[in-house]
N, C-alpha and C positions, 0 to 999 in steps of 0.2 A: 124388861130383861136387861141385865147389865153385863158389861165385859168382865172377863176374869182378871188375871193379874196385871193387865195393862192399864187398868184404871179408867177405861172409857165407859161412860154411862149413857147407853143408847136411849133409854127412856127420857133422860134429861134433855138430850139433844133433840129428840122428836118433839118434846114439849116446847122447847125454844122455837123450833121451826113453826109449830102450830100457832104459837103466840104471835109469830111474825107474819102469819097469814100465808105461809108457803108449805103447808103440810102435805100438799099433793105434788110437790116438785122437788127434784134433786138436781144440784149442779152437776155438770159432767165430771166423771171420775178422773179425767185428765188433770183436774186441779191438784190432785195428790202428786202427780208427777211434776207439777210446776213449782211446788213450794213445800215448805215444812215449817212446823212451829218450833218454838223454843221449848224443849221437853223439860218437865220438872224433874228434879233429882229423884223423886219417887218412881217416875215412869221409866227413866233411862235404863235401870237394870232389867226391867221386863222386856223392853225392846231389844236390848243387847242380848238377852237370853234367847230371844227368838232369832238372833242373827241379823237384826236389822240395824243398819247404820244410816241415819238420815241427818246427822249433824251438819253435813256439808250443804244441805239444801237451805234456801232462804226461807224466812218466815212468811206465812200466809198473811196477806194484807187485804184491806178493803179494795184496793185497786185491782188486785188479782181476782177478787170475787166479781168485780165489775166486768172484767174481761170474760170470765167464765159465764156470768149471767147473760151477757150479750149472745154468746154462742147457744146457751140454753133457751134463749128467747123469753126471759122473765125479767121483771123489774123489781128492784130492791131499794128500800130507803136506807139512809145512813144508819139509823137505829137498828134496822133488821140485820144489816151486815155486821154491826158490832156484836149483836147477840149470837150470830152464827160462828164467830171465829173459833171459840173453844170446841164446838161440835165438829167443825171442819178439821181442826187439828187432830182431834181424837179419832174421827172416822178415817182420816188419812193414815194414821198410824196402824189401824186395823188392816187397811188395804196393803200397806207395806209388809205387815206380818204374813198375810196370806200369799202375797207375791213371792216372798222369800222361801215359801215351801217348795218352789220349783216343781209344780205339778206337771206330770208328763202328758203328752198329747192323747194318750190312750185312756185317760180318766174322764168319764162322762159326768156332766152335772147331775145333781140330785133329782132334777125334774125329768120326766119322760114325755116327749111329745106324742100325742095320740090323735090321728086325723079322723077317727070315727065319730060320726054324729051320735047324739044320745039315742039309745034304743036300737041301734043297728046290730043285727046278729050276724055272726060270721059262719060260713060253711066250714066246719072242721073235719068233716068225713073225707078221708083220703081214699080215692078210688084208683083202680089200675089204669095206667096210661094207655091211651088209644092213639097210636101213631097212624099216619097215612099208610096206604098199602105200599109194599116193598117196591122201590123204583127200579127201573131197568138200568143196569150199570155196566153192561158188557163193553160198551164203547169207551168207557173211562179207563179200562185196563190197558196199560202201555202207552197212554196218552198223557204225558207229564202236565201239559198246560190244562187240559180238561180236568185232570185229577186235582191239580192245585186249586181250582175254582169250584170244585164239587161241594155240595152242601153236606152238612153233618149227617143228614138222613141218608144221603148217597154213600158217604164214606163209611157210615156204620154198617150198611148192607155189605159193602166190599170187605170190611174187616171181619164181620161176623161169619160170612161165607168163605173166608180165607182166600179170596181172590187177590187181595192186597194185604200185606202184613203191616202191622203197626210200625215196625222198624223201618220199612220202606217209606211209609208216609212221613215218619219223623225225620228221616234223613233228607227227604225231598223238601220239607218245609224249612229245616235248618239251613239247607243250601240256598234256598230262595231268600231267607232272611239275610244271609250274608251277602248275597248278590245284589239285593235292592236297598239294603240299608245305607250305603254311601250316597244314594240318590234321594231316599225318602226320610232317612234319619228317624226310624221308628223303634230301634232296639237300644235299650240301656244295658241289659245283661242277657247273654245267651245262657240257658241252663242245660247245655248240651249233655254233660255227663249224667245228670239226673234224668233227662229225657230218654236217653238211649237205654238206661237201666229200666225205666218204667215201660218203654215200648217192648223190650225183650220179655219182660215179665208178663205183659199183656198178651203177647203172642203165645207164650207158653200156657197161660191160663185158658185162652180161647181154644187152643189145640186140645186141651184136656177136658173141654166141655164146661169150663167155669166162666161163662159169659156173663158179665155184670150189667150189660145194658147198652143203649145206643151211644154212650160216650166212651165206651171201653176201647182204648187204643187210639183215640182221636187226639192229635196234637193241638194245643191251645196256647194262648199268650195272655199274661196278666198285666194289667195296668200297674205300674211300679209304685203303687201305694199299698199293695197287698204284701204282708210279711211272708217271706219264704225262708225257712231255716237253712242256713248254709250259704245264702246269697244276699248280696246287699239289697236294701230297699231304700231308694234315694229320694222318693217323693218328687223327682225331677228337679230338685232345687240345689242351687249352689250352697255349700256348707254342709250338705247331707250326702255328698257323693259316696262316702264309704260307710254309711249307717247300716247296721245289721240288727236283726232280732233273732232270739234263740227259739222261736216258735213259728208255726204256720198260721196264717189267717184261717178263719173258719171256712171261707169259700174255697181256699186251697185244699184244706183237709177233705172237704166234701167232694171236690173234683178228683182228688187222689182216690177216694173211696169208690168213685164211679169208674175208675180205671182210665181217666183222661191223662194225657201226657203233656206236662208243662215244658214248652220249648224255649220260652223267652219271657223276660220281664220287659214290658214295652213302655215307650216314652209317654210322658204326660207333661202338661204345662206345669211350671214350677208351683208347688203347693196347690195343684189343681186349678190353675187358671191359664187359659190360652194354650197355644201349641208350642210355645218356646220353653225349652228346658236347658240345663247347663251344657248340653252337647249340641245345641243349635235349634233349628225350627223343623218340626215334623211336617212333611209335605203330603198332599193328596196324590194318589197314584194316577189320577186323571189329568193332572197338570202339575208337574214337579216344581213349577215356579210358584205354586199357590200353597198357603198354609192349609193343613188338614182340618183345622178347627180344633177346639179344645173343650175340656182338658184331656179327654180320653183320646188323645191325638194318635198315639202309636197303635192303640187297639183297633181303631177304625181303619187306619191306613194299612195296617198289616192284613186285616180281613179283606179290604178292598183290593189289595194287591195280590191276593191268593198266596199269602205267606204263612198263614195259620188256618186251622180248621174253624176255630172260633176264638173269641177273646172276651175278657171281662173288662167292663168299664164302670165308671161311677158318674152320677149326676147330682149336682146340687142346684144348678140353674142353667141347664143346657149342655152339660158336658158329655152326654150321650147323644142328644139330638143334633148338636152342631156338627161333630165330626162324622156321624153316621150319614148326615145329609150330604156333606161335601165329598165323602169317600165312596158313596154309592153302596153303603152297608145298610143292614137292617138292625135296628136297635130296640131293645125292650127296656124302658125305664119302669121298674116295678112300682107297685103301691108302696108308699113309705111304711116300713115295718114288716116287709115280707122276707127280706134277705138280711141275715145278721152281718153286722159290720165289724165284728170282733177281729182284731189284727189288721184292720185297714186304717190308714191315716184319717183322722177326724178333721173336718173343716167346719161343718155346721151341724151340730147334733140333731137339730130339729128338721133338717132338710136333706142330709146326705142319703143317697140310695145306691146300691150296687146292682148292676144288671148286665146281661149279655149283649154283645155286639157280634152279629153273625151274617151269613149270606142269605138266610131266609127266615121267615117268621117261625116256621116249625122248628128250625135249629134253635132259635131263642127259647121256644117252649121246652125243648129237650134239655137245654142247659138249665133253665129256670127250675125244672123238675128236680134237678140234682142239688141245687144250692139254697132253696128256700126253707123256711121254718125255724123255730126257736133253737138256740144252741146253749141256753142256760147262762149266757153272759150278756148279750145285747138285750137289755130290758125293753127296748122299743118293739121287738119282734112279736107278732101275734101268732097264736096257734090257729092259723087259717090254712085251708087246703088250696093247692094249685093242682087241679085235675085236668091234665091235657087230654083233649078229645078232638082229634083232627076232623072227625066226621060230625061235629056238633051241628044241629039243625039251626043254622044262622038265619034262616028266613023268618024265624019268629022274633028276631031282635028288632027293637025300635031304634032306628038310625037317624040321628040328627046331623045337621051341618051348620057351621057358623056362617050364616048368610052374609054378614058384613065383611067377612074375611075373603069372600070370593067376589068382591066388587072393587073396582079401581076408581079413585077420584082424580080426575085429570087436573093438573095445576093450571091456574089462570095465565093469561099472557104476560102478566107482570112478574111471574115467578122467575127465580134465578135459573140460569142455564143448568147448574148442577142438580137442582131439584127436578128439572125436566128430564135430565138423564136418568135420575133415580126412578122417575115415573116410567120411563121407557123400559128399564130393566125389570121393574115389578110387573108392568103390563105384559111383557114377554113371558115371564114365568107364570103369570096368572093363567095363560093358555093351558098349561099342564094341569093346574088345579081344576079348571073348569072341565077339562077332558076327563078327569077322574070322576067328577060328578056324573057326567054322561055315561061313563063306564058302569058306575054303580046302578044307575037307572036301567041300563041295558041288562044288568044282572037280575033285575026284578026288585031292586031295593026301593022302597018308598021313602024318599028323603024328607025329613021334617026340618023346616028352618027353625033354628034356635038362636037366641041372643045371649051372649056371655053377660053375666051379672055386671051391672054398671054401678059406679059409686063406691067401690070397695078399695080403690087405690092400691092395687097389687104391687105396683112398682115402688111405692113409698114404703110398703111393709117389708120389702126385701132388704132394708137396712139391718134387719135382725141378722142376716147372713154376715154382714160386716162385723157386727158386735160379737157374734159367736166365734167367727174365725180369728178375730183379734185376741180373744181369750184363748183359743186353741194354740196360738203362736205368740202368746204374751211375752215369753222369754226372748224371742227374736227382737222385738221392739225395745225391750228394757236393756238388753245386753248390747245392742247395736249390731248384732250378727245379721240383721236384715240387709246390711250393706253387701252381703255375699250373694244375695239373689241376683239373677242375671238382669232382670228388668227393674228399672228404678224410676219409671215415669209416673205422671200424676194419676194414672188409672191402674197402676200395678200394686201388688200386695204391700210393699213397704209403706207407701203413702196411704193406702186404704186402711191398713192396721192403725196408723197414727190418727187418721181421721176418725176412726171408730172409737177411739178413746174419749172423744168428745160427745159420744152418744150415751146419754144418762140411763141409769137403770130404770128409772120411771118411764122414760120414753120407750125403752125396749119392751117393758111390760105393756105399755099402751099399744104398741105395734102388735104384740101378740094377742091382745084383746081384739084389735081390729081384724086380725087374722082369724079369730074364732067366728066373727061375723061373716067373713068371706067364705070360710069352710061351710057354714050353714047354707049360704046362698048357692054355692056350687053343688052341695048335696041335693038341694031342691031341683036343680037342673037335671041331675042324673036320676032323679025320681021320675022324670018325664021321658028320658031316652036311655038306652043301654050303651050306645056307642055314639061318639061325635067325630065327624070328619072335619079336618081343618088343615090349612097350611101349617108347616112345621113351626114357623116363627110368627110372633105376634103376641097379643096380650095373654093368650092362654098359656104360653110357655112359663112365664113367671107365676101366673095364677095356680096352675096345676102343680108346680113344684112346691108352692106354699101350702096347698091343700092336701098334698100327698097322693093325688090321683095318678094312675098308670097311663103310660103312653107307648105306642109302638110307631116307630119311624120307618117307613119303607121307601125304597127307591121308586121314583115315579117318572122315569124317562131321562133322556140326555139332551141337553140344549143343542140346537142345530148350528150350522155354520152362520146362520143369519142372526144369531143371538147378539145383543149389545155387548160391547167390550166391558170388562170390569172397570171400576172407578179408577184404579191404578193398576198398571201392569208390571211394575217393578218386581224383581225376584224377591219373593218372601214378603212383599208389602201386605200389611194387614187388610187393606181393602182390595187386594187382588183376589177376588172371589167371583165365581161364576164365569160367564162368557162361553164361547163356542166349545163344545165337546166336554162339558162338565155336567154332573148329574144334578137332578132336582129330586125333591122328596115330598112325601105326604105323611100326615100324622093321624092316627086313630087314638082317641081318648076313651077311657072307660070308667065305670064306677069303682069305688074303693074295693080292692081285693077281688075284682072281676077279671083279673089279668088273663086267666086261661080262656075265658069266653071272648074277651077282646082279641086275643091272639087268633082264636079260631075264625073270627070274622075277617081280621086283617089278612089271614092266610088265603082266604077265598079270593079276595081282591088281588093279592099278589100272584096267585096261580093264574088268574084270568088275564093279567096284564103281562107277566113274564119279565118285568123290568129288572128284577133281581138277577137275571141270567146274563145281563149285559156286563162286560168286563173292560177295564182299561187296557190300552195297548202299551205295554211296558218296554222300554228300550233295553 
């Protein structure tokens, strides 16, 4: 195959590489940003016609190839480098032409990630929802604090029976958002006018008998990467503070259709990393000196503080799990490809997932029931069913637990003092994990010890996240607008995007091939058990985000006064996590697209323990 008007002959270049003995290796794409060749007079018009100007760049030299080869971990002879020069110049020109197209964040790559193993069949039959029996809600009426922390299931009963109006709930949550935002920093934009109109319409419909379902009239908050027409969508990032879109994200459209009331666009770490956004750091309501976790920072904090009925978050690598754990919320990270991401900021096309953050597992299931399924735009979404059944016979499920994750290895006497402190903190928290196993056994669950697949290097595969995110925000790096982002440290996006430009296309594909092996290995594990119980953090977090498996994170108690202090106690310090009076969590994992069954099991544990009913004391 040959290039068109630009004069690049790809077949010739690949032939040169093969002759040089490097047919299976590519130098990092960053080389194209480092240098340029002297363009022939025949090529210049084609490049200019594509709007490309690279005359100001230096010529590619063998010395530059040496530097790039060192990063790519390959060895080249002088003869090989000489033969590569023309091909590198020509390929670099193609890169520049594509880069000049200014492709927007919303355009997905031509490939579609599919987590399903070969031969797996999906349940596509949609069945009527089976909620838990109607809760007793009399004591909630007139009690503002109890109402604020009520579950969606309880709020739905109040609104449906017209004991509390949607307008009353909406005003309550808007007032609380305003009251606690100066302390917790979880609001980017209030959607007050939109919300009050929606609430009034909901009350009118319900009064006339047009009840849409359990989300009708329930106020909610959106992570500010979901487009909402008429309001800014900032992605939490400096340089995007006034960004707007003239459409609604699919999830927003579906919640509108369910009658839910959007009260706020909530904070998120800049471009979906961490709890720090351009307005400051979002805090957990359990300790306002501590970060809420990221990147669904505001969603979890607002739910934990009783300031919305429920919220929507997203996860690529812990962005629902982390803030849900720190804020005492319940989070559902769905199977990859269950919820359409149309109208949401793209970070990593093969890993991004949208899911609910709520006060209970059933709340998550009710929200999930409204937002899942194909929308005709997001090609990754499967036509699979999410059939919520609160009364599922969970006793038939095979339940495993990651045995090694419920064990602590004490450091030897020669260990550093900081390592011993970390051990003390982990050992303290392990008590809650072990108590969870005891509780499950008391419920009659026969726990099966399982081992997470070894040798698949999940952490090393996650570099695909960096490569895809660098592509999603390519223009930030090229234009220098990445300097507008709030954080500029070695672990923050500006640096990570630059680092990822040194990750070659070949290495990216090799990592995806390793990912295929990992997916097959985890699929075998879930052929043995239906549910896996595990601490929230550990190897499984990166592994299941790569393989696309669902997770439900539930509150699992509150640390006592005897809990070890955080590593650092400074206001907003990244390591100011945990300590007395802060929540702990537990995670349940399930097979692909078994989200409803997984939720049914997690709900039984949650109802047996009641930890989701514990709330922070807000000033």
